[in-house]
N, C-alpha and C positions, 0 to 999 in steps of 0.2 A: 514352931513357925506360927506366925500370926498373919492371917489373911483378912484384909479389910476392903469392903466395897465403899468407894468414896464418891461423893457428889461435890463438884467444884462450882461455886458461884463466881463468875468472872465478868469483867468488863466486856459487854457485848461487842464493842469495837475492837477488842484485842483477843477475842476467843481463839482465832487461828494461831496467833503467835503463842498464846498460853498453851494450846494443845501441842505445839512443837516442842516447847520447853518441857512439858510434862512427859512427853514421849522419850526424852533423854534421861529421865530420872531412873536410876537402877531400882529394879523391883516393882516399878509401876508399869502396868500394861493395860491393854484393852481400852485406851482412851477413845471415847466416842461422844457424840453430841448427847446432851441430857434431855432432849425433848422440848426445851424452851430456850429462847435466845439467851445467851450468856451462861448456859449450864453445860458442864461436861461431866462424864462419869468415868471411873477407872477402877482398877483392882491393884491393891498394894500388897505385896508379899514381903514380909520381914522375918529375920531369923528369931526374933523375940520381941517382947513387949517394949523394952527400952529402945530398940532399933526402930520399932514402929512409931513410937512417940517422937524420936528424933526426925524421922522422915516426915511425919505430919507437920512438925514445926517448920521444917525446911519448905514444904509445899506451900505453906501459908505466906512465905516471904517472896514467892515468885511474883514479879510485877504483873498486874492485871487480875490476880486472884483476890477476890474479896473474902471468901471463906471456903473452908474444907470441912464438909460434913460427912461423918461416917454413916453409911446406910446399914452396914453390918460389920461386926468384928468377930472373927472366929480364931481361937487358938487350936492348933492341930499338933498333936504329938507325932513326931517322926519315928518311924520304925528304925531302930538302931541295931538290928540283927545282922 
């Protein structure tokens, strides 16, 4: 599993609509204001690296999103016992 903390730079006039769209993305949670106008933060959980990259590429296509910046990325091995 890959866990990523993300910072979204958004159109300040569309930040509420962007937050609603982000909340509907599977694996993306904890969408909150980023402390400055036009910024949001969230946590993305993906089953692996390729899925994480696909999700990031999708997030960049959401209207009103200028950029998606990873604050941290952590790969976690799941216990398969």
